[in-house]
C-alpha positions in Angstrom: 17.4 0.0 -4.8 13.7 0.8 -4.0 11.0 0.1 -6.5 7.8 2.2 -6.4 4.7 0.7 -8.1 2.1 3.4 -8.8 -1.2 1.5 -8.5 -3.9 4.1 -7.8 -5.5 4.6 -11.2 -9.0 3.7 -12.1 -8.6 2.7 -15.7 -11.7 4.4 -17.1 -10.9 3.5 -20.7 -11.4 -0.2 -19.7 -15.0 0.3 -18.6 -17.2 -1.7 -18.1 -14.7 -4.3 -16.9 -12.6 -1.8 -14.9 -14.5 -0.2 -12.0 -13.4 1.9 -9.1 -13.4 -1.2 -6.8 -11.6 -3.4 -9.4 -9.5 -1.2 -11.7 -7.3 -2.3 -14.6 -4.2 -3.0 -12.6 -6.0 -5.5 -10.4 -7.7 -7.3 -13.2 -6.4 -10.4 -15.0 -6.8 -8.8 -18.4 -3.9 -10.5 -20.1 -2.7 -13.4 -18.0 -3.6 -15.6 -15.0 -1.9 -12.9 -12.8 -3.1 -9.3 -12.6 -1.1 -6.5 -14.2 0.1 -5.4 -10.8 1.3 -8.9 -10.0 3.0 -9.1 -13.4 4.8 -5.8 -12.7 6.0 -7.0 -9.4 7.2 -10.3 -10.9 9.3 -8.3 -13.5 11.1 -6.3 -10.9 11.4 -8.9 -8.1 14.8 -10.3 -9.3 16.3 -6.8 -8.8 15.3 -6.1 -5.3 13.7 -7.5 -2.1 10.1 -7.3 -0.9 10.9 -4.9 1.9 12.2 -2.5 -0.8 9.0 -2.5 -3.0 6.4 0.2 -2.2 2.9 0.2 -3.7 1.2 3.5 -3.8 -2.5 3.2 -4.1 -5.9 4.3 -2.7 -7.6 3.1 0.5 -10.3 1.2 -1.5 -7.6 -1.1 -3.1 -5.4 -1.7 -0.1 -6.9 -5.0 0.9 -7.0 -6.3 -2.6 -3.4 -5.5 -3.1 -2.4 -7.2 0.1 -4.1 -10.3 -1.2 -2.4 -10.1 -4.5 1.1 -9.3 -3.1 1.2 -11.1 0.3 5.0 -11.2 0.3 5.2 -7.4 0.8 5.3 -6.0 4.3 1.9 -4.4 5.2 3.5 -1.0 5.7 4.8 -1.0 2.1 1.3 -0.8 0.7 0.8 3.0 1.1 -2.5 4.7 0.5 -3.1 8.2 -0.8 -6.2 10.0 0.7 -7.0 11.4 -2.8 -5.6 11.1 -6.2 -3.2 14.0 -7.0 -1.4 12.6 -10.1 2.2 11.4 -10.2 4.2 14.2 -8.7 2.7 14.0 -5.2 2.7 10.2 -5.4 6.4 10.2 -6.1 7.1 12.8 -3.4 5.2 10.6 -0.9 7.2 7.5 -1.9 10.5 9.5 -1.8 9.8 10.7 1.7 9.2 7.1 2.9 12.3 5.8 1.2 14.5 8.5 2.7 13.1 7.9 6.2 13.5 4.1 6.0 16.8 4.0 4.1 19.3 6.6 3.1 19.0 10.0 1.5 20.7 8.9 -1.7 18.9 5.5 -2.1 18.3 4.7 -5.8 14.6 4.7 -6.8 12.8 3.0 -9.7 9.3 4.3 -10.4 6.9 2.0 -12.5 3.3 2.2 -13.4 1.6 -1.0 -12.2 -0.6 -1.5 -15.3 1.8 -1.9 -18.2 2.6 -4.9 -20.4 6.3 -5.6 -21.0 7.6 -8.5 -23.0 11.2 -9.7 -22.9 11.5 -9.3 -19.2 15.2 -10.1 -19.1 15.9 -7.2 -21.4 13.7 -5.0 -19.2 15.8 -5.8 -16.2 19.0 -5.2 -18.1 17.6 -1.8 -19.1 16.7 -0.9 -15.5 20.2 -1.9 -14.3 21.9 0.2 -17.0 19.7 3.2 -16.1 20.5 2.8 -12.4 24.2 2.7 -13.1 24.2 5.7 -15.4 21.8 7.8 -13.2 23.9 7.1 -10.1 27.3 7.9 -11.7 26.1 11.0 -13.7 23.6 12.3 -11.1 20.8 12.7 -13.6 17.0 11.9 -13.9 16.4 9.1 -16.3 13.1 8.3 -18.1 12.7 5.3 -20.4 11.6 5.9 -23.9 10.2 3.3 -26.3 10.8 3.5 -30.1 7.3 3.9 -31.7 6.3 1.4 -34.3 3.0 3.1 -35.2 1.6 6.6 -34.8 -0.2 6.2 -31.4 -2.2 9.2 -30.3 -2.9 7.9 -26.8 0.8 8.2 -25.6 3.0 11.2 -24.7 6.2 11.5 -26.5 9.8 12.4 -25.7 12.0 14.2 -28.2 15.6 13.0 -27.8 18.6 15.2 -28.3 22.2 14.3 -28.6 23.4 10.8 -27.7 25.6 11.2 -24.5 26.3 7.6 -23.6 26.2 4.1 -25.2 27.2 0.7 -23.8 26.0 -2.8 -24.2 23.5 -1.6 -26.9 21.9 0.8 -24.4 21.8 4.5 -25.7 21.2 7.5 -23.4 20.2 10.8 -24.9 19.6 14.3 -23.6 15.9 15.2 -23.6 15.1 18.0 -26.0 11.4 18.2 -25.2 8.3 16.4 -24.0 5.1 16.3 -26.0 1.6 15.6 -24.9 -0.7 13.1 -26.6 -0.7 14.3 -30.3 -3.3 14.1 -33.0 -2.8 11.6 -35.7 -1.0 14.0 -38.2 1.4 15.0 -35.4 2.0 11.5 -34.3 2.9 10.5 -37.9 5.3 13.4 -38.1 6.9 12.3 -34.8 7.4 8.9 -36.3 8.9 10.2 -39.6 11.4 12.4 -37.7 13.0 9.5 -35.9 13.7 11.8 -32.9 10.6 10.9 -30.8 10.1 8.1 -28.4 7.0 7.0 -26.6 7.0 8.3 -23.0 6.7 5.1 -20.9 6.2 6.8 -17.6 9.0 4.8 -16.0 11.7 6.7 -14.1 15.1 6.0 -12.5 17.0 8.4 -10.2 18.5 8.8 -6.7 16.0 9.8 -4.1 18.3 12.7 -3.1 18.3 14.1 -6.6 14.5 14.0 -7.1 14.0 15.7 -3.8 16.5 18.4 -4.8 14.4 19.0 -7.9 11.2 19.2 -5.8 12.8 21.8 -3.7 14.0 23.7 -6.8 10.9 23.6 -8.9 8.0 22.8 -6.5 9.0 24.5 -3.2 5.5 24.4 -1.8 5.1 20.8 -2.5 8.6 20.1 -1.1 7.6 21.7 2.2 4.6 19.3 2.4 6.8 16.3 1.5 9.2 17.3 4.3 6.2 17.3 6.8 5.3 13.8 5.6 8.9 12.7 6.0 8.8 13.7 9.7 5.6 11.6 10.2 6.6 8.5 8.3 6.0 5.3 10.4 4.5 7.2 13.3 0.9 7.0 14.5 0.4 10.5 13.0 1.3 9.5 9.5 -2.1 9.0 8.0 -3.5 12.3 9.4 -0.4 14.2 8.2 -0.6 12.7 4.7 -4.3 13.6 4.5 -3.7 17.2 5.6 -0.8 17.7 3.2 -2.5 16.0 0.3 -5.4 18.4 0.7 -3.0 21.2 0.0 -1.2 19.6 -3.0 -2.2 20.5 -6.5 -2.8 17.7 -8.9 0.2 17.6 -11.3 2.2 15.0 -13.2 5.9 14.5 -12.5 6.5 15.5 -16.2 5.0 19.0 -15.7 6.3 19.4 -12.1 9.9 18.3 -12.6 11.0 16.7 -15.8 10.1 19.5 -18.2 11.9 22.0 -16.0 15.1 20.2 -15.0 18.2 20.4 -17.1 19.9 17.1 -16.1 17.1 14.9 -17.7 18.0 12.0 -19.9 16.1 9.4 -21.8 17.3 5.8 -22.2 15.9 4.2 -25.4 14.4 0.9 -24.3 14.7 -2.2 -26.5 11.8 -4.3 -25.1 8.2 -4.6 -26.2 6.1 -2.2 -24.2 2.4 -1.3 -24.1 0.6 0.7 -21.5 -2.6 -1.2 -22.3 -4.5 2.1 -22.1 -7.6 1.1 -24.0 -9.5 -1.8 -25.5 -7.7 -1.1 -28.8 -4.4 -1.7 -27.1 -5.8 -4.9 -25.6 -6.8 -6.0 -29.2 -3.3 -5.4 -30.5 -1.5 -7.6 -28.0 -4.1 -10.4 -27.9 -4.0 -13.7 -29.8 -6.2 -13.7 -32.8 -8.0 -16.2 -35.0 -7.6 -16.6 -38.8 -10.0 -13.6 -39.3 -8.1 -11.5 -36.9 -10.7 -11.6 -34.2 -9.4 -11.5 -30.6 -12.0 -13.5 -28.6 -12.1 -13.7 -24.8 -15.3 -15.7 -24.2 -16.3 -19.2 -23.2 -18.3 -19.6 -26.3 -18.8 -17.6 -29.5 -20.2 -17.7 -33.0 -18.7 -15.4 -35.6 -20.1 -15.4 -39.1 -18.4 -13.3 -41.8 -16.9 -11.1 -39.1 -13.3 -10.0 -38.7 -10.9 -7.7 -36.8 -13.1 -7.6 -33.7 -12.3 -7.7 -30.0 -14.8 -9.6 -27.9 -14.9 -10.1 -24.2 -17.5 -11.9 -22.2 -17.1 -13.8 -19.0 -20.2 -16.0 -19.1 -22.3 -15.4 -22.1 -22.0 -16.7 -25.7 -21.4 -13.8 -28.1 -22.5 -14.0 -31.8 -21.5 -11.5 -34.5 -22.8 -11.5 -38.0 -21.4 -9.5 -40.9 -19.5 -6.9 -38.7 -15.9 -5.8 -38.6 -13.7 -3.7 -36.5 -15.8 -3.7 -33.3 -15.0 -3.8 -29.6 -17.7 -5.7 -27.7 -17.3 -6.0 -23.9 -20.0 -7.6 -21.8 -20.2 -7.8 -18.0 -23.0 -8.7 -15.6 -24.5 -5.3 -15.6 -23.2 -3.5 -18.7 -22.5 -3.9 -22.4 -20.0 -1.8 -24.4 -20.0 -1.7 -28.2 -17.7 0.7 -30.0 -15.6 0.9 -33.2 -12.0 -0.2 -33.0 -9.9 2.9 -33.1 -12.4 4.8 -31.0 -12.0 3.1 -27.7 -10.1 6.0 -26.1 -13.5 7.7 -26.0 -14.8 5.1 -23.5 -13.7 7.6 -20.8 -16.5 9.9 -21.9 -19.0 7.1 -21.1 -17.7 7.0 -17.6 -17.9 10.8 -17.4 -21.5 10.7 -18.5 -22.4 8.0 -16.0 -20.9 10.1 -13.3 -22.8 13.2 -14.3 -26.0 11.2 -14.3 -25.0 9.9 -10.8 -25.2 6.3 -11.9 -22.5 5.4 -9.5 -23.5 1.7 -9.3 -22.0 1.3 -12.7 -18.7 2.9 -11.8 
């Protein structure tokens, strides 16, 4: 079994801490180890370092080598440009097939998620591997929602088709994009919708068949990359082919089109830590429900705040429900519940060509 860690994102919703040269998955946001390292630690008992691929960008390659020194250098694979998850998975699949076998099993994981109860996570992955291999299906992991999150995609489950050891597998009825609050509340009330975790399990042979069926132009490019894997021409070929790829997610490119798609309902705590609001939810809090990540602080008549500062003392007086994040060169203050909009700050800075803050 190969494991593919997708680690090329920038994490714009975690500005000003997350920057292009030090994105969310590289930061120690939640632990002494980075989110990438925590992801690797979770999957490590199920495979070996030579069967873990990290797909990232050239700017992060050296940082990732430092964080995961046990991986072979050739297993840290760089994309010349970001093209979303479908090209990323196609690139990884071509490498796996060249280095192993056509039908090698493949687990695809984002490198920047928080998962608690890691033993249950591994049990779920093993159950998904067994079912996918025996039934020749594409499996995605869905998480039962416990609040109406508007920042996640959703999966509508259909009929239950398999159950063993408390693991239930369902047909997928539909995929839904990030909903508004009213729609998210309806999703929760229906009981048929799961959060789309962005984690996938399938055989490499099967996902390549689906690329050939639904994305034939992309498949042709993937085949060209396959021929160049581990040759001196690989980087040049990948750059040429990637310049021709459209930017598209694996959900749009394959999962919403294929028939043999299943969702396994996961029973572990999961959070994609996609915003400062998410960081607040999973952080330890004081008696006034403040989550404080500072050396020193002074909070007077203030509650339900998230505060991050590496070096400075932070004082709050008579304020509630704020996110306050301070770095050497920037300060973010926003209302809790609005931190998904931090991405617009990054967009504005880019339009103003203030690249030194990105």
